[in-house]
PyMOL CGO cylinders between C-alpha atoms (Angstrom):
from pymol import cmd
from pymol.cgo import CYLINDER

trace = [
    CYLINDER, -12.42, -79.91, -135.35, -9.50, -82.52, -134.10, 0.3, 1, 1, 1, 1, 1, 1,
    CYLINDER, -9.50, -82.52, -134.10, -6.80, -83.93, -136.78, 0.3, 1, 1, 1, 1, 1, 1,
    CYLINDER, -6.80, -83.93, -136.78, -4.64, -86.32, -135.98, 0.3, 1, 1, 1, 1, 1, 1,
    CYLINDER, -4.64, -86.32, -135.98, -1.78, -88.04, -138.74, 0.3, 1, 1, 1, 1, 1, 1,
    CYLINDER, -1.78, -88.04, -138.74, 0.62, -90.89, -137.98, 0.3, 1, 1, 1, 1, 1, 1,
    CYLINDER, 0.62, -90.89, -137.98, 0.03, -91.67, -134.58, 0.3, 1, 1, 1, 1, 1, 1,
    CYLINDER, 0.03, -91.67, -134.58, 2.36, -94.48, -133.36, 0.3, 1, 1, 1, 1, 1, 1,
    CYLINDER, 2.36, -94.48, -133.36, 3.15, -95.34, -130.30, 0.3, 1, 1, 1, 1, 1, 1,
    CYLINDER, 3.15, -95.34, -130.30, 5.26, -99.28, -130.08, 0.3, 1, 1, 1, 1, 1, 1,
    CYLINDER, 5.26, -99.28, -130.08, 4.81, -100.71, -126.63, 0.3, 1, 1, 1, 1, 1, 1,
    CYLINDER, 4.81, -100.71, -126.63, 6.21, -104.43, -128.22, 0.3, 1, 1, 1, 1, 1, 1,
    CYLINDER, 6.21, -104.43, -128.22, 4.65, -107.51, -129.23, 0.3, 1, 1, 1, 1, 1, 1,
    CYLINDER, 4.65, -107.51, -129.23, 2.48, -106.24, -131.62, 0.3, 1, 1, 1, 1, 1, 1,
    CYLINDER, 2.48, -106.24, -131.62, 0.65, -103.71, -129.07, 0.3, 1, 1, 1, 1, 1, 1,
    CYLINDER, 0.65, -103.71, -129.07, -0.16, -99.80, -130.03, 0.3, 1, 1, 1, 1, 1, 1,
    CYLINDER, -0.16, -99.80, -130.03, -1.74, -97.95, -132.54, 0.3, 1, 1, 1, 1, 1, 1,
    CYLINDER, -1.74, -97.95, -132.54, 0.25, -97.15, -136.08, 0.3, 1, 1, 1, 1, 1, 1,
    CYLINDER, 0.25, -97.15, -136.08, -0.39, -94.72, -138.33, 0.3, 1, 1, 1, 1, 1, 1,
    CYLINDER, -0.39, -94.72, -138.33, -3.78, -93.88, -136.91, 0.3, 1, 1, 1, 1, 1, 1,
    CYLINDER, -3.78, -93.88, -136.91, -5.09, -91.01, -138.84, 0.3, 1, 1, 1, 1, 1, 1,
    CYLINDER, -5.09, -91.01, -138.84, -8.64, -89.22, -138.57, 0.3, 1, 1, 1, 1, 1, 1,
    CYLINDER, -8.64, -89.22, -138.57, -10.32, -86.17, -138.56, 0.3, 1, 1, 1, 1, 1, 1,
    CYLINDER, -10.32, -86.17, -138.56, -13.60, -85.04, -136.66, 0.3, 1, 1, 1, 1, 1, 1,
    CYLINDER, -13.60, -85.04, -136.66, -15.57, -81.67, -137.75, 0.3, 1, 1, 1, 1, 1, 1,
    CYLINDER, -15.57, -81.67, -137.75, -16.78, -79.19, -134.99, 0.3, 1, 1, 1, 1, 1, 1,
    CYLINDER, -16.78, -79.19, -134.99, -19.14, -79.73, -133.38, 0.3, 1, 1, 1, 1, 1, 1,
    CYLINDER, -19.14, -79.73, -133.38, -19.37, -83.78, -134.18, 0.3, 1, 1, 1, 1, 1, 1,
    CYLINDER, -19.37, -83.78, -134.18, -19.88, -85.74, -131.39, 0.3, 1, 1, 1, 1, 1, 1,
    CYLINDER, -19.88, -85.74, -131.39, -18.05, -89.05, -131.16, 0.3, 1, 1, 1, 1, 1, 1,
    CYLINDER, -18.05, -89.05, -131.16, -17.85, -92.16, -129.61, 0.3, 1, 1, 1, 1, 1, 1,
    CYLINDER, -17.85, -92.16, -129.61, -14.73, -93.99, -128.73, 0.3, 1, 1, 1, 1, 1, 1,
    CYLINDER, -14.73, -93.99, -128.73, -15.00, -97.66, -128.03, 0.3, 1, 1, 1, 1, 1, 1,
    CYLINDER, -15.00, -97.66, -128.03, -12.53, -100.82, -128.25, 0.3, 1, 1, 1, 1, 1, 1,
    CYLINDER, -12.53, -100.82, -128.25, -10.98, -104.04, -126.72, 0.3, 1, 1, 1, 1, 1, 1,
    CYLINDER, -10.98, -104.04, -126.72, -8.85, -103.56, -123.51, 0.3, 1, 1, 1, 1, 1, 1,
    CYLINDER, -8.85, -103.56, -123.51, -4.81, -102.98, -125.42, 0.3, 1, 1, 1, 1, 1, 1,
    CYLINDER, -4.81, -102.98, -125.42, -6.87, -101.54, -128.63, 0.3, 1, 1, 1, 1, 1, 1,
    CYLINDER, -6.87, -101.54, -128.63, -5.12, -98.61, -127.67, 0.3, 1, 1, 1, 1, 1, 1,
    CYLINDER, -5.12, -98.61, -127.67, -7.63, -95.96, -126.97, 0.3, 1, 1, 1, 1, 1, 1,
    CYLINDER, -7.63, -95.96, -126.97, -5.68, -94.71, -123.38, 0.3, 1, 1, 1, 1, 1, 1,
    CYLINDER, -5.68, -94.71, -123.38, -2.74, -94.04, -125.99, 0.3, 1, 1, 1, 1, 1, 1,
    CYLINDER, -2.74, -94.04, -125.99, -4.88, -92.04, -128.32, 0.3, 1, 1, 1, 1, 1, 1,
    CYLINDER, -4.88, -92.04, -128.32, -6.18, -90.16, -125.78, 0.3, 1, 1, 1, 1, 1, 1,
    CYLINDER, -6.18, -90.16, -125.78, -2.88, -89.08, -124.33, 0.3, 1, 1, 1, 1, 1, 1,
    CYLINDER, -2.88, -89.08, -124.33, -1.60, -88.22, -127.57, 0.3, 1, 1, 1, 1, 1, 1,
    CYLINDER, -1.60, -88.22, -127.57, -4.79, -85.67, -127.99, 0.3, 1, 1, 1, 1, 1, 1,
    CYLINDER, -4.79, -85.67, -127.99, -3.73, -84.49, -124.27, 0.3, 1, 1, 1, 1, 1, 1,
    CYLINDER, -3.73, -84.49, -124.27, -0.09, -83.58, -125.59, 0.3, 1, 1, 1, 1, 1, 1,
    CYLINDER, -0.09, -83.58, -125.59, 1.03, -85.95, -122.99, 0.3, 1, 1, 1, 1, 1, 1,
    CYLINDER, 1.03, -85.95, -122.99, 3.45, -88.10, -125.41, 0.3, 1, 1, 1, 1, 1, 1,
    CYLINDER, 3.45, -88.10, -125.41, 4.35, -87.30, -129.26, 0.3, 1, 1, 1, 1, 1, 1,
    CYLINDER, 4.35, -87.30, -129.26, 6.34, -88.91, -131.93, 0.3, 1, 1, 1, 1, 1, 1,
    CYLINDER, 6.34, -88.91, -131.93, 8.43, -88.40, -134.53, 0.3, 1, 1, 1, 1, 1, 1,
    CYLINDER, 8.43, -88.40, -134.53, 6.21, -88.22, -137.42, 0.3, 1, 1, 1, 1, 1, 1,
    CYLINDER, 6.21, -88.22, -137.42, 2.72, -87.88, -135.36, 0.3, 1, 1, 1, 1, 1, 1,
    CYLINDER, 2.72, -87.88, -135.36, 0.73, -84.92, -135.98, 0.3, 1, 1, 1, 1, 1, 1,
    CYLINDER, 0.73, -84.92, -135.98, -2.86, -83.26, -133.84, 0.3, 1, 1, 1, 1, 1, 1,
    CYLINDER, -2.86, -83.26, -133.84, -4.56, -80.48, -133.56, 0.3, 1, 1, 1, 1, 1, 1,
    CYLINDER, -4.56, -80.48, -133.56, -7.14, -79.40, -132.28, 0.3, 1, 1, 1, 1, 1, 1,
    CYLINDER, -7.14, -79.40, -132.28, -8.55, -75.94, -133.95, 0.3, 1, 1, 1, 1, 1, 1,
    CYLINDER, -8.55, -75.94, -133.95, -5.44, -76.22, -136.07, 0.3, 1, 1, 1, 1, 1, 1,
    CYLINDER, -5.44, -76.22, -136.07, -3.31, -75.48, -132.89, 0.3, 1, 1, 1, 1, 1, 1,
    CYLINDER, -3.31, -75.48, -132.89, -0.63, -78.28, -132.84, 0.3, 1, 1, 1, 1, 1, 1,
    CYLINDER, -0.63, -78.28, -132.84, -1.53, -80.26, -129.75, 0.3, 1, 1, 1, 1, 1, 1,
    CYLINDER, -1.53, -80.26, -129.75, 2.15, -80.68, -128.26, 0.3, 1, 1, 1, 1, 1, 1,
    CYLINDER, 2.15, -80.68, -128.26, 3.31, -77.05, -129.06, 0.3, 1, 1, 1, 1, 1, 1,
    CYLINDER, 3.31, -77.05, -129.06, 0.72, -74.85, -128.39, 0.3, 1, 1, 1, 1, 1, 1,
    CYLINDER, 0.72, -74.85, -128.39, -1.23, -76.65, -125.47, 0.3, 1, 1, 1, 1, 1, 1,
    CYLINDER, -1.23, -76.65, -125.47, -1.07, -73.97, -123.22, 0.3, 1, 1, 1, 1, 1, 1,
    CYLINDER, -1.07, -73.97, -123.22, -3.38, -72.11, -125.88, 0.3, 1, 1, 1, 1, 1, 1,
    CYLINDER, -3.38, -72.11, -125.88, -5.69, -75.07, -126.69, 0.3, 1, 1, 1, 1, 1, 1,
    CYLINDER, -5.69, -75.07, -126.69, -6.22, -75.05, -122.67, 0.3, 1, 1, 1, 1, 1, 1,
    CYLINDER, -6.22, -75.05, -122.67, -7.18, -71.32, -123.09, 0.3, 1, 1, 1, 1, 1, 1,
    CYLINDER, -7.18, -71.32, -123.09, -10.13, -72.14, -125.75, 0.3, 1, 1, 1, 1, 1, 1,
    CYLINDER, -10.13, -72.14, -125.75, -11.60, -75.91, -124.05, 0.3, 1, 1, 1, 1, 1, 1,
]
cmd.load_cgo(trace, "trace")
């Protein structure tokens, strides 16, 4: 299961992602589509734990993507 809450990253000039929330149940297959500049890469960077923000929370199988990266890598 992947859960994201309040993802936000502002690149200025109205670009970035703002208050993005989603939940993907275990075993569900999803596509990630959007135009250039829609925030696809930024969202993936959050999921990989490469970026974070003050109020953002991302978890994979109940493990926090920011503080438990090494443990997540063991299971993926």
